[in-house]
C-alpha positions as a LaTeX table, in Angstrom:
\begin{tabular}{lrrr}
\hline
Residue & $x$ (\AA) & $y$ (\AA) & $z$ (\AA) \\
\hline
Met1 & 28.13 & 244.71 & 50.19 \\
Asn2 & 26.00 & 247.83 & 49.46 \\
Arg3 & 27.04 & 250.65 & 47.30 \\
Arg4 & 28.35 & 252.89 & 50.06 \\
Asp5 & 30.14 & 250.16 & 51.45 \\
Phe6 & 31.67 & 249.52 & 48.36 \\
Phe7 & 32.84 & 252.93 & 47.74 \\
Lys8 & 34.31 & 253.29 & 51.30 \\
Ala9 & 36.58 & 250.05 & 50.72 \\
Gly10 & 37.23 & 251.41 & 47.31 \\
Thr11 & 38.66 & 254.62 & 49.25 \\
Ile12 & 40.33 & 252.57 & 51.93 \\
Ala13 & 42.31 & 250.71 & 49.42 \\
Gly14 & 43.14 & 254.05 & 47.32 \\
Leu15 & 44.27 & 255.54 & 50.33 \\
Gly16 & 46.42 & 252.24 & 51.74 \\
Ala17 & 48.33 & 252.25 & 47.92 \\
Ala18 & 49.32 & 255.84 & 49.15 \\
Ile19 & 49.94 & 255.56 & 52.66 \\
Trp20 & 50.97 & 252.37 & 53.40 \\
Pro21 & 53.90 & 250.98 & 51.07 \\
Gly22 & 53.75 & 247.29 & 52.72 \\
Leu23 & 50.04 & 247.27 & 51.30 \\
Ser24 & 50.46 & 245.68 & 48.01 \\
Ile25 & 47.82 & 246.42 & 45.32 \\
Gly26 & 50.60 & 246.29 & 42.48 \\
Asn27 & 52.08 & 243.71 & 40.36 \\
Ser28 & 55.50 & 242.13 & 41.88 \\
Thr29 & 55.71 & 239.06 & 39.11 \\
Phe30 & 55.98 & 240.01 & 35.68 \\
Glu31 & 56.32 & 237.56 & 32.77 \\
Ile32 & 59.70 & 239.02 & 31.32 \\
Lys33 & 61.33 & 236.38 & 28.54 \\
Asn34 & 64.00 & 238.28 & 27.41 \\
Thr35 & 66.64 & 240.58 & 29.64 \\
Ala36 & 68.59 & 243.44 & 28.87 \\
Lys37 & 72.12 & 244.64 & 29.15 \\
Asn38 & 71.47 & 247.81 & 29.36 \\
Ile39 & 68.95 & 250.11 & 30.91 \\
Ile40 & 68.44 & 254.08 & 29.29 \\
Phe41 & 65.59 & 255.48 & 31.75 \\
Leu42 & 64.15 & 258.87 & 30.49 \\
Val43 & 61.93 & 261.35 & 32.63 \\
Ser44 & 60.56 & 264.50 & 31.84 \\
Asp45 & 59.87 & 266.04 & 35.17 \\
Gly46 & 56.73 & 267.42 & 35.79 \\
Met47 & 55.11 & 266.57 & 32.23 \\
Ser48 & 51.28 & 266.76 & 32.26 \\
Ala49 & 49.40 & 265.15 & 29.31 \\
Gly50 & 48.91 & 268.46 & 27.82 \\
Thr51 & 52.33 & 269.50 & 27.76 \\
Leu52 & 52.92 & 265.72 & 25.59 \\
Gln53 & 50.36 & 267.05 & 23.41 \\
Met54 & 51.25 & 270.55 & 22.56 \\
Ala55 & 54.74 & 269.63 & 21.99 \\
Asp56 & 53.84 & 266.97 & 19.70 \\
Leu57 & 51.86 & 269.71 & 17.90 \\
Leu58 & 54.65 & 272.10 & 18.42 \\
Arg59 & 56.94 & 269.70 & 16.47 \\
Arg60 & 54.67 & 269.19 & 13.72 \\
Arg61 & 54.37 & 272.84 & 12.95 \\
Lys62 & 58.12 & 273.44 & 13.27 \\
Asp63 & 59.41 & 270.38 & 11.66 \\
Gly64 & 56.61 & 268.64 & 9.97 \\
Arg65 & 56.90 & 265.36 & 11.81 \\
Asn66 & 55.28 & 263.97 & 15.11 \\
Ser67 & 57.29 & 264.04 & 18.34 \\
Asn68 & 59.47 & 260.77 & 18.58 \\
Trp69 & 57.43 & 259.86 & 21.81 \\
Ile70 & 54.38 & 260.00 & 19.95 \\
Gln71 & 55.63 & 258.48 & 16.48 \\
Leu72 & 56.93 & 255.44 & 18.48 \\
Tyr73 & 53.17 & 255.25 & 19.83 \\
Lys74 & 51.89 & 255.38 & 15.79 \\
Asp75 & 54.70 & 252.71 & 15.42 \\
Glu76 & 53.78 & 250.63 & 17.56 \\
Lys77 & 57.42 & 249.84 & 18.79 \\
Ile78 & 56.83 & 250.45 & 22.32 \\
Thr79 & 54.56 & 248.66 & 25.16 \\
Arg80 & 52.76 & 251.64 & 27.10 \\
Ala81 & 51.03 & 251.64 & 30.48 \\
Leu82 & 49.79 & 254.08 & 33.09 \\
Met83 & 51.68 & 254.20 & 36.49 \\
Asp84 & 50.22 & 255.19 & 39.73 \\
Met85 & 53.34 & 257.88 & 41.38 \\
Ser86 & 51.35 & 258.48 & 44.58 \\
Ser87 & 53.94 & 259.04 & 47.57 \\
Leu88 & 53.95 & 257.76 & 51.57 \\
Asn89 & 52.34 & 260.37 & 52.40 \\
Ser90 & 50.09 & 262.15 & 49.60 \\
Ser91 & 48.18 & 261.37 & 46.09 \\
Val92 & 49.94 & 264.28 & 44.91 \\
Thr93 & 54.08 & 263.08 & 45.32 \\
Asp94 & 57.13 & 265.57 & 44.56 \\
Ser95 & 60.22 & 264.70 & 42.48 \\
Ala96 & 62.21 & 262.96 & 45.62 \\
Ala97 & 59.61 & 260.59 & 46.24 \\
Ala98 & 58.49 & 259.95 & 43.15 \\
Ala99 & 62.42 & 258.94 & 41.98 \\
Ser100 & 63.00 & 257.29 & 45.22 \\
Ser101 & 59.94 & 254.62 & 44.38 \\
Trp102 & 61.71 & 253.82 & 41.43 \\
Gly103 & 65.16 & 253.96 & 43.28 \\
Ser104 & 64.29 & 251.89 & 46.12 \\
Gly105 & 60.92 & 250.38 & 45.54 \\
Phe106 & 59.47 & 251.79 & 48.62 \\
Arg107 & 57.41 & 254.66 & 48.83 \\
Val108 & 58.92 & 257.40 & 50.93 \\
Lys109 & 57.48 & 261.01 & 52.36 \\
Asn110 & 57.82 & 264.22 & 50.06 \\
Gly111 & 60.83 & 265.43 & 50.66 \\
Ala112 & 62.64 & 262.41 & 51.79 \\
Leu113 & 65.20 & 260.37 & 49.74 \\
Asn114 & 65.17 & 256.66 & 49.38 \\
Met115 & 64.74 & 256.53 & 53.84 \\
Ser116 & 61.58 & 255.81 & 55.55 \\
Pro117 & 60.40 & 257.91 & 58.24 \\
Asp118 & 61.91 & 255.84 & 61.16 \\
Gly119 & 65.04 & 256.42 & 59.66 \\
Val120 & 65.99 & 253.47 & 57.57 \\
Lys121 & 68.22 & 254.01 & 54.22 \\
Tyr122 & 67.45 & 251.78 & 51.30 \\
Thr123 & 69.45 & 250.66 & 48.92 \\
Thr124 & 69.15 & 252.65 & 45.96 \\
Ile125 & 68.37 & 250.67 & 42.24 \\
Phe126 & 71.91 & 252.35 & 40.98 \\
Gln127 & 73.67 & 250.98 & 43.81 \\
Lys128 & 72.35 & 247.44 & 43.18 \\
Phe129 & 73.63 & 247.93 & 39.44 \\
Lys130 & 76.91 & 249.05 & 40.59 \\
Asn131 & 77.41 & 246.26 & 42.80 \\
Ala132 & 76.33 & 243.88 & 39.64 \\
Gly133 & 79.22 & 245.14 & 37.86 \\
Lys134 & 77.37 & 247.69 & 35.86 \\
Leu135 & 78.66 & 251.46 & 34.89 \\
Ala136 & 75.76 & 253.85 & 36.09 \\
Gly137 & 75.28 & 257.37 & 35.07 \\
Cys138 & 72.85 & 260.40 & 35.33 \\
Val139 & 72.36 & 263.50 & 33.25 \\
Thr140 & 69.77 & 266.14 & 34.01 \\
Thr141 & 69.21 & 269.73 & 32.67 \\
Val142 & 68.85 & 270.86 & 36.72 \\
Gln143 & 71.44 & 270.65 & 39.53 \\
Ile144 & 73.05 & 266.97 & 39.22 \\
Thr145 & 72.41 & 266.57 & 43.01 \\
His146 & 68.73 & 267.64 & 42.30 \\
Ala147 & 65.82 & 265.45 & 43.22 \\
Thr148 & 65.43 & 263.10 & 40.30 \\
Pro149 & 69.08 & 262.11 & 39.80 \\
Ala150 & 69.15 & 261.90 & 43.48 \\
Gly151 & 66.46 & 259.33 & 43.93 \\
Phe152 & 68.33 & 256.88 & 41.81 \\
Leu153 & 71.66 & 257.47 & 43.45 \\
Ala154 & 71.32 & 258.31 & 46.96 \\
Ser155 & 69.74 & 257.97 & 50.28 \\
Asn156 & 69.51 & 261.18 & 52.84 \\
Glu157 & 66.32 & 262.59 & 55.12 \\
Ser158 & 65.93 & 265.50 & 52.72 \\
Arg159 & 66.54 & 266.45 & 48.76 \\
Gly160 & 67.51 & 269.57 & 50.38 \\
Asn161 & 70.82 & 268.60 & 51.20 \\
Gln162 & 72.19 & 268.90 & 48.14 \\
Pro163 & 76.10 & 269.58 & 49.18 \\
Leu164 & 75.90 & 266.23 & 51.07 \\
Ile165 & 74.46 & 264.27 & 48.19 \\
Ala166 & 77.37 & 265.53 & 46.13 \\
Glu167 & 79.78 & 263.99 & 48.59 \\
Leu168 & 77.68 & 260.65 & 48.60 \\
Tyr169 & 77.79 & 260.40 & 44.90 \\
Leu170 & 81.43 & 260.59 & 44.86 \\
Lys171 & 81.58 & 257.73 & 47.73 \\
Asp172 & 79.49 & 255.29 & 45.59 \\
Lys173 & 81.63 & 256.33 & 42.49 \\
Tyr174 & 79.16 & 256.79 & 39.90 \\
Asp175 & 80.82 & 256.90 & 36.18 \\
Val176 & 78.97 & 259.49 & 34.66 \\
Leu177 & 77.39 & 262.77 & 36.64 \\
Met178 & 76.45 & 266.16 & 34.00 \\
Gly179 & 74.04 & 268.72 & 34.78 \\
Gly180 & 73.82 & 272.03 & 36.45 \\
Gly181 & 74.69 & 272.76 & 40.16 \\
His182 & 78.35 & 274.29 & 40.28 \\
Glu183 & 77.58 & 275.61 & 43.53 \\
His184 & 77.36 & 272.54 & 45.55 \\
Phe185 & 81.06 & 271.62 & 44.12 \\
Asp186 & 82.76 & 274.83 & 44.34 \\
Ser187 & 84.73 & 275.67 & 47.44 \\
Gly188 & 83.77 & 279.33 & 47.55 \\
Lys189 & 79.89 & 278.63 & 47.12 \\
Arg190 & 79.70 & 275.79 & 49.57 \\
Glu191 & 79.02 & 276.62 & 53.48 \\
Asp192 & 81.99 & 273.85 & 54.38 \\
Gly193 & 84.28 & 275.49 & 51.73 \\
Lys194 & 85.29 & 271.71 & 50.83 \\
Asp195 & 86.59 & 271.64 & 46.93 \\
Met196 & 84.32 & 269.08 & 45.27 \\
Phe197 & 85.85 & 269.52 & 41.84 \\
Ala198 & 89.15 & 268.66 & 43.52 \\
Glu199 & 87.90 & 265.93 & 45.50 \\
Phe200 & 86.29 & 264.41 & 42.14 \\
Arg201 & 89.81 & 264.59 & 40.53 \\
Arg202 & 91.71 & 262.96 & 43.00 \\
Lys203 & 89.61 & 259.91 & 42.88 \\
Gly204 & 90.12 & 260.03 & 39.31 \\
Tyr205 & 87.62 & 261.53 & 37.43 \\
His206 & 87.79 & 263.56 & 34.18 \\
Val207 & 85.61 & 267.02 & 35.67 \\
Ala208 & 84.22 & 269.12 & 32.77 \\
Met209 & 83.12 & 272.62 & 32.86 \\
Asp210 & 81.90 & 273.45 & 29.36 \\
Lys211 & 81.22 & 271.36 & 26.35 \\
Asp212 & 84.33 & 271.15 & 24.91 \\
Gly213 & 85.24 & 269.56 & 28.25 \\
Met214 & 82.50 & 267.13 & 27.88 \\
Lys215 & 84.00 & 266.05 & 24.78 \\
Lys216 & 87.50 & 265.36 & 26.03 \\
Ala217 & 86.38 & 262.92 & 28.31 \\
Arg218 & 87.65 & 259.61 & 27.23 \\
Gln219 & 86.16 & 255.63 & 28.18 \\
Gly220 & 87.57 & 253.90 & 31.23 \\
Gln221 & 87.31 & 257.39 & 33.22 \\
Pro222 & 84.37 & 258.76 & 35.00 \\
Leu223 & 82.98 & 261.72 & 34.19 \\
Leu224 & 82.06 & 264.69 & 36.03 \\
Gly225 & 80.62 & 267.47 & 34.15 \\
Val226 & 78.84 & 270.68 & 35.83 \\
Phe227 & 77.92 & 273.52 & 33.28 \\
His228 & 76.43 & 275.64 & 35.12 \\
Glu229 & 75.07 & 277.15 & 38.47 \\
Gly230 & 71.46 & 276.17 & 39.24 \\
Gly231 & 69.84 & 274.32 & 36.63 \\
Leu232 & 70.98 & 274.87 & 32.85 \\
Pro233 & 69.59 & 277.44 & 30.53 \\
Tyr234 & 65.65 & 276.80 & 29.26 \\
Ala235 & 66.39 & 275.18 & 25.92 \\
Ile236 & 64.92 & 278.02 & 23.76 \\
Asp237 & 67.22 & 280.29 & 25.59 \\
His238 & 70.36 & 278.11 & 24.78 \\
Thr239 & 68.80 & 277.60 & 21.20 \\
Asn240 & 68.70 & 281.48 & 20.75 \\
Ser241 & 72.08 & 282.14 & 22.18 \\
Arg242 & 75.47 & 281.65 & 20.22 \\
Glu243 & 77.50 & 281.58 & 24.04 \\
Leu244 & 75.09 & 279.22 & 25.55 \\
Ser245 & 74.67 & 276.96 & 22.94 \\
Asp246 & 78.97 & 276.86 & 22.75 \\
Lys247 & 79.52 & 276.47 & 26.34 \\
Ile248 & 76.77 & 274.17 & 27.70 \\
Pro249 & 75.77 & 271.10 & 26.28 \\
Thr250 & 72.04 & 270.01 & 25.40 \\
Leu251 & 70.64 & 266.77 & 27.19 \\
Ala252 & 70.66 & 265.16 & 23.50 \\
Glu253 & 74.26 & 265.73 & 23.74 \\
Met254 & 75.10 & 264.49 & 27.22 \\
Thr255 & 73.03 & 261.75 & 26.98 \\
Gln256 & 74.75 & 260.86 & 23.29 \\
Lys257 & 78.30 & 261.48 & 25.44 \\
Ser258 & 77.16 & 259.35 & 28.56 \\
Ile259 & 76.13 & 256.14 & 25.95 \\
Asp260 & 79.72 & 256.51 & 24.22 \\
Met261 & 81.37 & 256.42 & 27.46 \\
Met262 & 79.66 & 253.48 & 28.93 \\
Lys263 & 78.63 & 251.61 & 26.04 \\
Asp264 & 81.20 & 248.79 & 25.89 \\
His265 & 81.47 & 247.95 & 29.37 \\
Pro266 & 81.14 & 244.07 & 29.43 \\
Lys267 & 78.48 & 244.20 & 31.99 \\
Gly268 & 76.28 & 246.85 & 30.63 \\
Phe269 & 75.67 & 249.99 & 31.76 \\
Val270 & 72.44 & 252.02 & 33.40 \\
Leu271 & 71.64 & 255.83 & 32.54 \\
Gln272 & 68.91 & 257.79 & 34.12 \\
Val273 & 68.33 & 260.82 & 31.55 \\
Glu274 & 66.39 & 263.95 & 32.97 \\
Ala275 & 64.56 & 266.94 & 31.67 \\
Gly276 & 64.15 & 268.84 & 34.70 \\
Lys277 & 63.13 & 272.11 & 33.81 \\
Val278 & 60.21 & 270.99 & 32.18 \\
Asp279 & 59.18 & 270.77 & 35.83 \\
Trp280 & 60.54 & 274.42 & 36.64 \\
Ala281 & 58.84 & 275.97 & 33.63 \\
Ala282 & 55.42 & 274.23 & 34.72 \\
His283 & 55.75 & 275.63 & 37.98 \\
Gly284 & 56.02 & 279.05 & 36.33 \\
Asn285 & 53.20 & 278.76 & 33.85 \\
Asp286 & 56.38 & 279.28 & 31.08 \\
Ile287 & 54.73 & 277.85 & 28.27 \\
Ser288 & 57.88 & 278.35 & 25.61 \\
Gly289 & 60.06 & 277.23 & 28.45 \\
Ile290 & 58.12 & 273.87 & 29.05 \\
Leu291 & 57.19 & 272.81 & 25.57 \\
Tyr292 & 60.75 & 273.76 & 23.83 \\
Asp293 & 62.63 & 272.10 & 26.96 \\
Gln294 & 60.29 & 269.04 & 26.33 \\
Leu295 & 61.30 & 269.19 & 22.92 \\
Ala296 & 65.19 & 268.73 & 24.07 \\
Phe297 & 64.01 & 265.72 & 25.69 \\
Asp298 & 62.18 & 264.28 & 22.85 \\
Asp299 & 65.60 & 264.97 & 21.16 \\
Ala300 & 66.98 & 262.98 & 23.87 \\
Ile301 & 64.71 & 260.09 & 23.26 \\
Glu302 & 65.87 & 260.18 & 19.76 \\
Val303 & 69.50 & 259.28 & 20.71 \\
Ala304 & 68.35 & 256.81 & 23.05 \\
Met305 & 66.39 & 254.56 & 20.98 \\
Asp306 & 68.94 & 255.30 & 17.93 \\
Phe307 & 71.36 & 253.32 & 20.32 \\
Ala308 & 68.65 & 251.14 & 21.56 \\
Glu309 & 67.68 & 250.20 & 18.02 \\
Lys310 & 71.24 & 248.98 & 16.75 \\
Asp311 & 72.21 & 247.42 & 20.08 \\
Lys312 & 69.46 & 245.44 & 20.52 \\
Asn313 & 70.92 & 244.78 & 24.47 \\
Thr314 & 68.71 & 247.85 & 26.03 \\
Leu315 & 65.60 & 248.46 & 27.42 \\
Val316 & 64.45 & 252.03 & 26.95 \\
Ile317 & 62.27 & 253.67 & 29.45 \\
Ile318 & 60.25 & 256.80 & 28.80 \\
Thr319 & 58.09 & 258.37 & 31.19 \\
Thr320 & 57.20 & 261.16 & 34.05 \\
Asp321 & 57.42 & 261.27 & 37.49 \\
His322 & 54.14 & 263.46 & 37.98 \\
Gly323 & 52.17 & 266.14 & 36.21 \\
Asn324 & 52.69 & 269.99 & 36.98 \\
Gly325 & 50.54 & 272.79 & 35.79 \\
Ser326 & 48.00 & 270.86 & 33.53 \\
Pro327 & 48.45 & 273.14 & 30.47 \\
Ala328 & 46.48 & 273.09 & 27.68 \\
Leu329 & 45.25 & 274.37 & 24.39 \\
Phe330 & 42.10 & 275.66 & 24.38 \\
Gly331 & 39.30 & 275.76 & 21.89 \\
Gly332 & 38.62 & 278.64 & 20.18 \\
Arg333 & 37.88 & 279.94 & 16.49 \\
Asp334 & 42.04 & 280.76 & 16.00 \\
Ala335 & 43.45 & 277.95 & 18.53 \\
Asp336 & 45.41 & 276.50 & 15.66 \\
Lys337 & 46.77 & 279.77 & 14.19 \\
Asn338 & 47.39 & 281.47 & 17.77 \\
Phe339 & 49.09 & 278.65 & 19.08 \\
Asp340 & 51.50 & 278.72 & 15.83 \\
Lys341 & 52.67 & 281.93 & 17.63 \\
Leu342 & 54.95 & 280.14 & 19.44 \\
Leu343 & 57.06 & 279.31 & 16.59 \\
Glu344 & 57.94 & 283.17 & 17.21 \\
Phe345 & 59.40 & 282.64 & 20.46 \\
Asn346 & 62.65 & 283.10 & 21.02 \\
Gly347 & 63.04 & 283.37 & 24.91 \\
Ser348 & 61.89 & 282.23 & 28.46 \\
Ala349 & 59.19 & 283.78 & 30.43 \\
Glu350 & 62.04 & 284.36 & 33.11 \\
Thr351 & 64.54 & 286.01 & 30.08 \\
Ile352 & 61.53 & 288.41 & 29.33 \\
Leu353 & 60.23 & 288.79 & 32.74 \\
Lys354 & 64.20 & 290.07 & 33.80 \\
Lys355 & 64.07 & 292.73 & 31.40 \\
Leu356 & 61.07 & 294.21 & 32.57 \\
His357 & 61.21 & 296.80 & 35.58 \\
Arg358 & 59.31 & 299.47 & 37.39 \\
Asp359 & 60.87 & 302.44 & 35.70 \\
Gln360 & 59.74 & 301.42 & 32.30 \\
Asn361 & 56.54 & 302.93 & 30.39 \\
Pro362 & 53.60 & 300.44 & 28.94 \\
Gly363 & 55.34 & 301.09 & 25.19 \\
Glu364 & 58.85 & 299.78 & 26.52 \\
Val365 & 57.36 & 296.77 & 27.64 \\
Val366 & 55.10 & 295.96 & 24.17 \\
Ala367 & 58.28 & 296.46 & 22.64 \\
Ile368 & 60.47 & 293.72 & 24.78 \\
Leu369 & 57.23 & 291.48 & 24.48 \\
Lys370 & 57.04 & 291.99 & 20.78 \\
Asn371 & 61.02 & 291.34 & 20.38 \\
His372 & 60.65 & 287.62 & 22.20 \\
Thr373 & 57.07 & 286.43 & 21.14 \\
Gly374 & 55.97 & 288.29 & 18.04 \\
Ile375 & 52.98 & 289.29 & 20.16 \\
Glu376 & 51.41 & 292.97 & 20.33 \\
Leu377 & 50.40 & 293.50 & 23.70 \\
Ser378 & 47.68 & 296.39 & 24.47 \\
Arg379 & 49.42 & 299.16 & 26.49 \\
Gln380 & 46.71 & 298.18 & 29.11 \\
Glu381 & 48.31 & 294.66 & 29.01 \\
Ala382 & 51.55 & 296.20 & 29.62 \\
Arg383 & 50.31 & 298.23 & 32.42 \\
Gly384 & 49.02 & 295.31 & 34.22 \\
Leu385 & 52.63 & 293.45 & 34.16 \\
Leu386 & 54.16 & 296.74 & 35.16 \\
Glu387 & 52.08 & 296.39 & 38.50 \\
Phe388 & 54.05 & 293.62 & 39.93 \\
Tyr389 & 57.09 & 295.13 & 39.40 \\
Glu390 & 56.43 & 297.97 & 42.03 \\
Lys391 & 56.77 & 295.02 & 44.87 \\
Val392 & 60.26 & 293.74 & 42.72 \\
Asp393 & 63.48 & 294.73 & 44.36 \\
Asp394 & 65.43 & 291.52 & 42.50 \\
Tyr395 & 65.08 & 291.09 & 39.10 \\
Asn396 & 67.13 & 287.88 & 38.80 \\
Asn397 & 65.48 & 286.32 & 41.40 \\
Pro398 & 62.93 & 284.08 & 39.82 \\
Leu399 & 60.67 & 283.81 & 42.95 \\
Thr400 & 59.52 & 287.27 & 42.61 \\
Leu401 & 58.94 & 287.86 & 39.00 \\
Pro402 & 55.16 & 287.72 & 37.89 \\
Phe403 & 55.22 & 284.39 & 35.99 \\
His404 & 51.34 & 283.27 & 36.42 \\
Ala405 & 50.94 & 287.19 & 35.66 \\
Leu406 & 52.66 & 286.85 & 32.03 \\
Ala407 & 50.74 & 283.60 & 31.55 \\
Lys408 & 47.50 & 285.09 & 32.17 \\
Thr409 & 48.28 & 288.01 & 29.92 \\
Leu410 & 49.41 & 285.55 & 26.93 \\
Glu411 & 46.77 & 283.21 & 27.33 \\
Pro412 & 44.13 & 285.17 & 25.12 \\
His413 & 46.76 & 285.78 & 22.30 \\
Ile414 & 47.66 & 281.80 & 22.13 \\
Asn415 & 44.92 & 280.01 & 23.33 \\
Val416 & 47.07 & 277.96 & 26.17 \\
Gly417 & 45.59 & 278.10 & 29.71 \\
Trp418 & 47.02 & 276.67 & 33.02 \\
Ala419 & 45.02 & 274.91 & 35.88 \\
Thr420 & 48.13 & 275.59 & 38.74 \\
Gly421 & 51.57 & 276.20 & 39.31 \\
Arg422 & 51.53 & 273.10 & 41.68 \\
His423 & 52.37 & 269.46 & 40.89 \\
Thr424 & 49.09 & 266.93 & 40.17 \\
Ala425 & 48.47 & 263.63 & 41.13 \\
Glu426 & 47.30 & 261.74 & 37.55 \\
Phe427 & 48.50 & 258.89 & 36.08 \\
Val428 & 51.47 & 258.99 & 34.11 \\
Glu429 & 52.39 & 257.74 & 30.99 \\
Leu430 & 54.95 & 255.05 & 30.54 \\
Ala431 & 56.35 & 253.45 & 27.28 \\
Met432 & 59.17 & 250.84 & 26.90 \\
Tyr433 & 61.27 & 249.57 & 24.03 \\
Gly434 & 63.60 & 246.78 & 23.65 \\
Pro435 & 64.44 & 243.34 & 25.59 \\
Ala436 & 62.12 & 242.97 & 28.62 \\
Ser437 & 59.62 & 245.45 & 27.50 \\
Glu438 & 56.94 & 242.14 & 26.80 \\
Gly439 & 56.42 & 241.94 & 30.49 \\
Leu440 & 55.11 & 245.51 & 30.89 \\
Pro441 & 51.69 & 245.31 & 32.54 \\
Pro442 & 48.84 & 248.26 & 31.46 \\
Phe443 & 49.05 & 249.92 & 34.78 \\
Met444 & 51.61 & 249.65 & 37.34 \\
Met445 & 52.58 & 251.33 & 40.76 \\
Asn446 & 55.44 & 253.19 & 41.01 \\
Thr447 & 57.55 & 250.91 & 43.34 \\
Asp448 & 57.10 & 248.30 & 40.93 \\
Leu449 & 59.32 & 249.52 & 38.38 \\
His450 & 62.27 & 249.22 & 40.65 \\
His451 & 61.43 & 245.53 & 40.34 \\
Tyr452 & 60.77 & 245.50 & 36.90 \\
Met453 & 63.78 & 247.05 & 36.05 \\
Leu454 & 66.28 & 244.50 & 38.58 \\
Lys455 & 64.47 & 241.55 & 37.19 \\
Ala456 & 64.88 & 243.01 & 33.43 \\
Cys457 & 68.63 & 242.87 & 33.72 \\
Gly458 & 68.96 & 239.57 & 36.10 \\
Val459 & 69.64 & 241.67 & 39.13 \\
\hline
\end{tabular}
């Protein structure tokens, strides 16, 4: 084979992996010596390599220690691999197809949930674990009906059918469901007028609307916790608001409560934990949003590891579904000094941008940015931001706010830049701890992880 034919063959094989799920270039046979009773699957949605690195740097600057994720690497407690996350129709996956590859063992088209292009519904991994007698739950910082949790729990032609996905959850009687998405359960928000909160209560669920309600849930009763309309607030906004922190649990608190609810079940449990707003912040090039939400995810890792190290029967999986935005700390004489300015941020980009409007003068914009970031913009920079508000009518709609303009404005002050506001095709980090982690190969296809989890639990 000549050089040109070699590379042509390699390209065809790579495309095959992305397009035909039946073409196996992955590893479906794993040498697993020990089985696990429980699985805690933690996914930071949309986490690029730069997000992981800068969150660790921020943790060191803020708390004087490494992030929990990186410390696991340093302590050599985990088995580590890279994973190919291509979907059925693209090398750049979306969250629905990514979660479905784990959830069903098949690659599906972007936007679909565990369903083939010709309408075949695949049985999801948590349905399989439920059939094996285990308890199953998901917690997230976005809508509980959103793509990543739904990829483990439901089959549907479109990730956008969130009101129906809420009904599918009830049908399959999952044991713990917590996150946002009030609009998909409330009769006044749903187009069909169904009161899904009442339906869940009729099926025996403890329904919680706030942190106190979550705390009152007891073992033996399934739990639905819906704490906000849309996604939950960004971690940095949550931390800096007494009202939000009193009402809405953190991802770590939801993780701890889920473990407490399911840990004594004789056949074990499976739990998915998602930091969904890492992805949302990446789309908006929101540096404080993404890094502080990544640290909130890191706190959830600590909760999972504390339990697993004591329990000895729990496989912990830590990963992401795709990159997004490719943020990075760029070089320069004052790179470290400028990055440290993030320690003074007290609000997300969304919080900041919603306080700006077209009737303000540059001095008012400078004051708002100074209050939330500690950075004093020039009046020219402030005027540049205000130009975007001449066409903005709805200041509460994130889709109309100048997120990327703010990121560009802040870049020379913090040395953090972004390549894009979209998903990226990159091999993702995959880490495992606990029984069955010893069989993890150094490289894995996304669909193989489905079969790995089943085998790890002897299902």
